[in-house]
C-alpha positions in Angstrom: 0.0 0.0 0.0 1.3 3.5 -0.9 2.2 5.6 2.2 -0.3 8.2 0.9 -3.1 5.6 1.0 -2.4 4.4 4.5 -5.6 4.5 6.6 -5.8 6.6 9.7 -5.8 4.7 12.9 -8.9 4.4 15.1 -9.1 5.2 18.8 -8.9 1.6 19.7 -5.7 1.2 17.6 -4.1 4.1 19.5 -5.2 2.7 22.9 -3.8 -0.7 22.0 -0.6 0.8 20.5 0.4 2.7 23.6 -0.9 0.0 26.0 -3.2 2.3 28.0 -6.9 2.4 28.9 -9.5 4.0 26.7 -10.5 6.3 29.6 -6.9 7.6 30.1 -6.4 8.5 26.4 -9.9 10.0 26.1 -9.2 12.2 29.2 -5.9 13.3 27.8 -7.6 14.4 24.6 -10.7 15.9 26.2 -8.6 17.9 28.6 -6.4 19.0 25.8 -3.4 17.6 27.6 -2.0 16.2 24.4 -1.7 18.1 21.1 -1.7 15.7 18.1 -2.0 16.3 14.4 -4.6 13.7 13.7 -7.3 14.1 16.3 -10.2 16.5 16.0 -11.4 16.5 19.6 -15.0 16.1 18.4 -16.6 13.0 17.0 -14.5 10.1 15.8 -10.8 10.6 16.5 -8.3 9.5 13.9 -4.6 9.1 14.5 -1.6 9.0 12.3 1.5 6.9 12.9 3.3 10.2 14.0 0.6 10.6 16.6 1.2 7.0 17.8 4.9 7.7 18.1 4.2 10.9 20.1 1.7 9.2 22.3 4.0 6.3 23.0 6.8 8.6 24.2 4.2 10.6 26.2 2.9 7.5 27.9 6.5 6.3 28.9 7.2 9.7 30.5 3.9 9.7 32.3 4.6 6.2 33.6 7.7 7.8 35.3 5.6 10.5 37.0 5.8 13.4 34.6 2.6 15.4 34.1 0.8 14.6 30.8 1.2 18.1 29.4 4.9 18.3 30.0 5.4 14.8 28.7 3.5 15.5 25.5 5.4 18.8 25.0 8.7 16.9 25.2 7.4 14.1 23.0 6.2 16.6 20.3 9.6 18.3 20.4 11.4 15.0 20.0 9.1 14.1 17.1 9.9 17.4 15.4 13.6 17.2 16.1 14.4 13.6 15.4 11.8 12.7 12.8 11.5 16.2 11.4 13.0 15.5 8.0 10.7 12.4 7.6 7.6 14.4 8.8 7.9 16.8 5.9 6.3 14.2 3.7 2.5 13.7 4.0 1.8 10.5 5.9 5.3 8.9 5.9 5.5 5.1 6.2 5.4 4.0 9.8 8.6 2.0 9.5 10.4 5.2 8.4 9.1 7.1 11.5 10.3 4.3 13.8 13.7 4.1 12.1 14.2 7.8 12.6 14.3 7.1 16.4 16.6 4.1 16.2 19.5 4.5 18.6 18.2 7.5 20.5 17.8 7.4 24.2 15.9 9.9 26.3 17.4 10.5 29.7 15.4 12.5 32.2 15.6 13.4 35.8 14.2 15.8 38.5 16.4 18.6 39.6 15.2 21.2 42.1 11.6 20.2 41.5 11.8 20.5 37.7 12.1 17.9 35.0 15.4 18.0 33.1 16.1 15.9 30.0 18.5 15.3 27.2 18.7 12.9 24.2 21.7 10.7 23.7 22.3 8.8 20.5 25.2 6.8 19.0 28.4 8.8 19.1 27.0 11.2 21.8 27.2 9.6 25.2 26.8 12.5 27.6 27.1 10.3 30.7 24.5 10.0 33.4 23.4 13.0 35.5 24.6 13.1 39.1 21.1 12.6 40.5 18.9 9.6 40.0 17.5 9.4 36.4 15.4 7.3 34.1 16.1 6.4 30.5 13.8 5.5 27.6 15.0 3.9 24.4 13.0 5.9 21.9 13.7 3.5 19.0 12.3 0.6 20.9 9.3 2.6 22.3 8.2 4.0 19.0 8.8 0.7 17.1 6.8 -1.3 19.6 3.9 1.2 19.5 3.8 1.3 15.7 4.0 -2.5 15.5 1.0 -2.7 17.9 -0.9 -0.1 15.9 -0.4 -2.0 12.6 -1.2 -5.4 14.0 -4.6 -6.9 13.3 -4.6 -5.8 9.7 -3.8 -9.3 8.4 -5.4 -12.7 9.0 -2.7 -14.6 10.9 -3.6 -16.2 14.2 -1.7 -13.4 16.0 -3.5 -10.7 14.0 -6.9 -12.3 14.9 -6.0 -12.3 18.6 -4.9 -8.7 18.4 -8.1 -7.7 16.6 -10.2 -9.4 19.3 -8.2 -7.6 22.0 -8.9 -4.2 20.2 -12.6 -5.2 19.9 -12.7 -6.0 23.6 -11.3 -2.5 24.3 -13.9 -0.9 22.2 -16.8 -2.9 23.7 -15.5 -2.3 27.3 -15.3 1.4 26.6 -18.9 1.8 25.4 -21.3 3.2 27.9 -23.8 0.7 29.2 -27.5 1.4 28.4 -30.5 0.1 30.3 -33.9 -0.9 28.8 -35.3 2.5 29.9 -32.5 4.2 27.8 -33.5 2.4 24.7 
């Protein structure tokens, strides 16, 4: 399939790709804690693979205790800086987006109550900060999320299981109605 013909990803694809709950992602979007290129904020949300990369990095940083807004700001900056040349093309292939992050490691830590961070890549080992820190392999994080977002499109046994998991997410996320609501 041509990169220009790649379909947008559904909400359930994004939830599955970044391994979060539908409620968490919906709240991030509704509260405007994440700024993405593909979502509208109203009606059905559609996501690009660039959005998936940004959300995957955001999710990792949030897992370490960073506020969603700050994590997404950093993730958006990394997407622009590292994958910027690739992002100039409309809807670049997901493998190209993932490859752009290969070898990059995000190191972040708290210093005087503020988050500090830097990116290391092959040939640029800045050493560890003096304080305790966390590190995220951006290449692995983005590749895993993109692979999860793409899975379920074929008809292998693994793809069928993945599709059923995404369907379960969608069903579990629907509001329950009673007979009086119908």
